[in-house]
C-alpha positions in Angstrom: -43.9 -43.6 137.3 -46.5 -46.3 137.7 -46.9 -49.6 135.9 -49.7 -52.1 135.5 -48.8 -53.8 138.8 -48.5 -50.7 140.9 -51.0 -49.6 143.6 -51.4 -46.0 144.3 -52.9 -44.3 147.5 -54.9 -41.2 146.5 -56.2 -38.5 148.8 -59.4 -36.6 147.9 -59.2 -33.9 150.6 -62.1 -31.4 150.8 -63.0 -28.3 152.6 -65.7 -25.5 152.4 -64.2 -22.1 151.8 -66.1 -18.9 150.8 -69.3 -20.8 150.1 -67.7 -23.4 147.8 -66.6 -27.0 148.2 -62.9 -27.2 147.4 -60.5 -30.0 146.7 -56.8 -30.1 147.5 -54.5 -30.6 144.5 -50.8 -31.3 144.1 -49.4 -29.9 140.8 -52.9 -30.1 139.3 -53.5 -33.7 140.4 -55.0 -35.3 143.5 -52.2 -36.1 146.1 -51.0 -39.6 145.6 -48.2 -42.0 146.5 -47.2 -45.4 145.1 -47.2 -48.1 147.6 -43.8 -49.4 148.5 -43.3 -53.2 149.0 -44.9 -54.2 152.3 -46.4 -50.8 152.9 -50.0 -50.3 153.9 -52.4 -48.1 152.0 -52.7 -45.8 155.0 -48.9 -45.3 155.1 -48.8 -44.5 151.4 -51.7 -42.0 152.0 -49.6 -40.5 154.8 -46.8 -39.8 152.3 -49.3 -38.1 150.0 -51.3 -36.0 152.5 -50.7 -34.8 156.1 -53.3 -37.2 157.5 -52.8 -35.8 161.0 -54.3 -32.5 159.7 -57.5 -34.2 158.5 -60.6 -33.9 160.8 -62.0 -37.1 159.1 -60.6 -39.7 156.7 -62.2 -42.8 155.3 -61.5 -45.2 152.4 -63.6 -44.2 149.4 -63.1 -46.8 146.7 -60.6 -48.8 144.7 -60.5 -48.9 140.9 -58.2 -49.7 138.0 -57.0 -46.6 136.3 -56.6 -46.0 132.5 -52.9 -46.8 132.7 -53.6 -50.2 134.3 -52.5 -49.4 137.8 -54.7 -49.9 140.8 -55.7 -46.8 142.9 -57.4 -46.7 146.3 -58.8 -43.3 147.1 -59.5 -41.9 150.6 -61.9 -39.1 151.4 -60.4 -36.6 153.8 -62.2 -33.6 155.3 -60.9 -30.4 156.9 -62.4 -27.2 158.2 -61.7 -24.0 156.3 -59.3 -22.8 159.0 -57.1 -25.9 158.8 -53.4 -25.2 158.3 -53.3 -27.8 155.5 -51.6 -25.9 152.7 -51.7 -26.6 149.0 -53.5 -25.7 145.8 -57.2 -25.6 146.6 -59.7 -25.6 143.7 -63.5 -25.7 143.5 -64.7 -29.2 143.3 -67.1 -28.2 140.5 -64.2 -27.2 138.3 -62.3 -30.5 138.7 -62.7 -33.5 136.4 -60.4 -36.0 138.0 -61.1 -39.6 139.0 -62.6 -40.0 142.5 -63.8 -36.4 142.9 -67.4 -37.1 141.9 -67.5 -40.2 144.1 -66.1 -38.2 147.1 -68.8 -35.5 146.6 -71.5 -38.2 146.5 -70.2 -39.9 149.6 -69.9 -36.6 151.5 -73.5 -35.6 150.5 -74.9 -38.9 151.6 -73.0 -38.8 154.9 -74.2 -35.3 155.7 -77.7 -36.7 155.6 -77.4 -39.6 158.1 -74.2 -38.8 160.2 -72.6 -36.0 162.1 -69.7 -35.7 159.6 -70.4 -31.9 159.3 -68.1 -31.6 162.3 -65.1 -32.2 160.0 -66.0 -29.2 157.7 -67.2 -26.8 160.3 -65.2 -24.5 162.6 -65.1 -25.3 166.3 -67.9 -22.9 167.1 -70.4 -21.4 164.6 -73.7 -19.8 164.2 -76.5 -21.8 162.4 -76.2 -19.4 159.5 -72.4 -20.2 159.2 -73.2 -24.0 159.5 -75.9 -23.6 156.8 -73.2 -22.2 154.4 -71.1 -25.3 155.0 -74.0 -27.6 154.3 -75.2 -25.7 151.2 -71.7 -25.8 149.7 -71.1 -29.5 150.5 -74.6 -30.6 149.4 -74.8 -28.5 146.3 -78.3 -27.3 147.1 -80.1 -24.9 149.4 -80.9 -25.9 153.0 -83.2 -24.0 155.4 -81.2 -22.8 158.4 -84.3 -23.3 160.6 -84.8 -26.9 159.4 -81.1 -27.7 159.6 -81.0 -26.5 163.2 -84.2 -28.4 164.2 -83.0 -31.6 162.6 -79.4 -31.5 164.0 -80.5 -30.5 167.5 -83.3 -33.2 167.6 -80.6 -35.8 166.7 -78.3 -34.6 169.4 -75.6 -33.5 166.9 -75.4 -29.8 168.0 -75.1 -28.2 171.4 -75.2 -24.5 172.4 -72.1 -22.8 173.7 -71.8 -19.7 175.7 -71.6 -16.4 173.9 -73.0 -14.9 170.8 -71.7 -13.7 167.5 -71.9 -9.9 167.0 -74.2 -8.8 164.2 -72.6 -8.3 160.7 -72.6 -5.3 158.5 -76.4 -5.5 157.9 -77.2 -5.5 161.6 -79.6 -7.8 163.3 -79.6 -9.6 166.6 -76.4 -11.3 167.9 -76.5 -14.9 166.8 -76.3 -17.9 169.2 -73.2 -20.1 169.0 -73.1 -23.8 168.6 -70.6 -26.7 168.2 -70.9 -30.3 167.2 -71.4 -32.6 170.3 -68.8 -35.1 169.0 -65.8 -34.9 166.7 -66.1 -38.6 165.9 -68.2 -40.0 163.1 -71.6 -41.2 164.4 -74.7 -42.4 162.5 -77.5 -40.1 163.7 -80.4 -41.3 161.5 -79.6 -44.2 159.2 -82.7 -43.5 157.1 -82.3 -39.7 156.7 -81.8 -37.8 153.4 -81.2 -34.1 152.9 -82.9 -33.7 149.6 -82.8 -30.6 147.3 -85.8 -28.3 147.6 -88.5 -29.1 145.0 
């Protein structure tokens, strides 16, 4: 139960699964915890979400909710294979405070940082990475252009091995990984825009 003087820490945790951006819910709501006296926002968030399981976390925004309480939301990202359990639902089907802001922040950061590391598996093909970017951005992205841009910025590096062809055949695909698993600005003026 919250009152008009309470402060709530909220987690907006996202992943890409089966070509869709998903959000973690707790009984149909975003995970949250009311701050205890003298507790930090990060500690309250840790009671709401397993922060150690997140590949990336950052403060999103603070706002006054309809009930008069104050809520500070954090954006958290995990790759699809993360063991973080819970009720995952498509972001496009959720109309809860902070979800749209989290999607906007993620889309922007994918343009000018290497934050894709937090959503991608440890190693991947360019085609697999493209699926992550398409789901998170909400629009199509050329695999060739994505590879060119991310390699030019030093975000991706090749790894040994190749992925076997899928059911439709083709050549074995080269494997890549992100060069860093820490957030870095790679091109402060970049924008990944939808195709015209």
